[in-house]
N, C-alpha and C positions, 0 to 999 in steps of 0.2 A: 504494500500500500504506500502511495506517495505521501510525503509530509506536506508538500505544497501543491496547490492546484496547478496543473499544466494548462497554460493559457496560449492559445494560438491566435495571432493577428494575421489574417489571411487576406491578401489582395487578389481580387478576381477581376478578370477583364482582358480583352484583346488589345494589346498595345499598338497593333497595326490598324486599329479602327477608331482613331481620334479619341473622343471623350470616353469611349468604352474602356480605355486604359487607365482610368482614374484610380482603380483599386491598386494595381501594381505601382503606380506613381506615388500614392500616399505611403505605401509600405517602404519604398526606397527613401522617401523624405524622412520617415520615422527612423529608419536604420541610420541615416546620416546624422540626425540631430540628437538622438538620445542613446543612452546605454540602458540595457534592460537586464533584470536578473535572469538566471539560467532557466527558470521555469516559464519564461515568456519567449515564445518563438515567433519570429516574423517570417512570412513566406509569401512569395509571389506565385500564385497558382496558375496564372494565365487563364485559359478557358477549359477547365477540366470536365465540363458536362457532368454526367452522372458519376464520373470517377471521383468527384469531390467527396462522396460518401466515405471513401476509405480514409480520408483525413480526419473525419469526425471522431473516430474512436481513439485518436491519439491525444485528445484534449479533454479537460474537464470543463473548460470555458472557451468559447469562440467569439472573436470580434472579427467580423467580415467587413470589407470595404469594397463597394461595387457601384456601378452606375445603375440607377433604378428609374423606371418610367413611372412618373406620378404627375398628377394634375398640380403642377407647381412650376415656378420659373426655373430656367436653366441655372444651375449653380446652387440651388437650394439643397439643404441637407435634410434628409429624412432618417429617423431612427426607428428601427423595427426590432422588437424582441421576439424570441422564439414563439411565444404564444400567438403573436400576430401573424408571423410568417407561415405557420402550419395551417392557418385558416384561409390563406389565399387560394382561390380556385386554381387548379392545375390547368395550364393551357397547352395546346399541341406544341411540340418542339419541332422546329424547322430543320435543325441539323444536330448531329451528335455533340457539337461543341456549344450549343445553347446552354446558358447557365441553368442548371437544373436544381437550384438551391432548394426550392420548396419540396420537390420530389425527394431530393437527397435527405432533407431534414425529416420528412415523413418516414422514409425507409429506415433511417438511423433510429428514429423514435420507436418504431415497431420492432426493430431488432434489439432494442435495449442498449444501443451503443451511441446514443446522442448525448452531447455535452449537456450538463445541467443548466447552463446559461448560454444563450446565443444573442448577440447583438449585431444587426446589420446596419452599418453606417452607409446609407445610400446617398449618392449625389445625382441629382437630376441632370442628365447630359443635354448639351445643345445640339451636337451632331456626332453621330456614330458612323462616320463614313471613312473610307480608306484614307489613311494618313497617320503619321507617327507622332503628332503633336496634339496636346489638349487645346481646345479653343480658349481664348483669353478669359472668358467668363468662368470657365471651369477651372482654369489654372488659378484664378483668383479665389476659388473656394477650397483649394488644397489646404491652406492653413487652418480653416475652420474644421475640415474633416480630420486633420491631424489632432487638433485640440479635442475633438469629440472622442477619439480613440484614447488619448491621454486621460481625459476625464473618466472614461469607463475603467481604465486600468487603476486609477486612483480610487474609484469606488470599490474596486476589488482588493484594495490594500497594497497596490503596487505603485511605487513612485519612480517613474523613469527619470534618469539623471540626464539633464541637459548638458551636452558636450560644450566645453568652453570654446573650442575651435572645431566646429563640425566640418567634415569634408563636404565636397560637392556631392549631392545625391547621385547615385549611379543610375541615371536615367539613360541607359545605353541606347535605347531605341530612338532617342531624339538627337543623338550625336552625329548623325549623317555618315555612318560608316559606309564605305564603298568597297566593292570588290575590285581588286586590281588583277589584270590579266597580263602577266609578264610575257614579253615576246618569246614565243616558243616554249613557255613553261606552263605549269599547272595554275589553276585559279587559287589565289590566296585570299582568305577572308581574315581580316584583323581579329585577333583574339582566339583564333583556332590554329592548331598545329598544321603544318604543311602536309 
């Protein structure tokens, strides 16, 4: 039995689809700005679809960050607890990478492997279209989303330590990496072995 609750802060979203990348973006900002105790794990899950269920059993508490469609202005933050999420009607999924958060929560709940507490920090997107950057209105909401995650951790008795000299967040998808094709040689992608 664990002495302290295992807490997962998980960013969900496709970083290649504009504002849908808000979840991973917020996680990268949190990693850069704060130090966390060992029982708090930050992860960029990308677009796991129903595969997200496998992560639920690893944690006692989950804080998820994702783009959400709500009747609100772009950039607004909406907070949803587990009790609210499991009551959302299930909609048809268009692809296997659609966020299947509600389905995954229900499955985890029925299997007895759902965290005791779940909070979704949802950011209403402006545009989820092909592109690697957040729209300006969504980028302006990042600090609010970060603050909501920190507030929830503090409610749980965790005090993240603000770094005195935080590094630049590792927002690799906005850095404009390009593939180089050396004359007569193999393709080289920065950050990967040849």
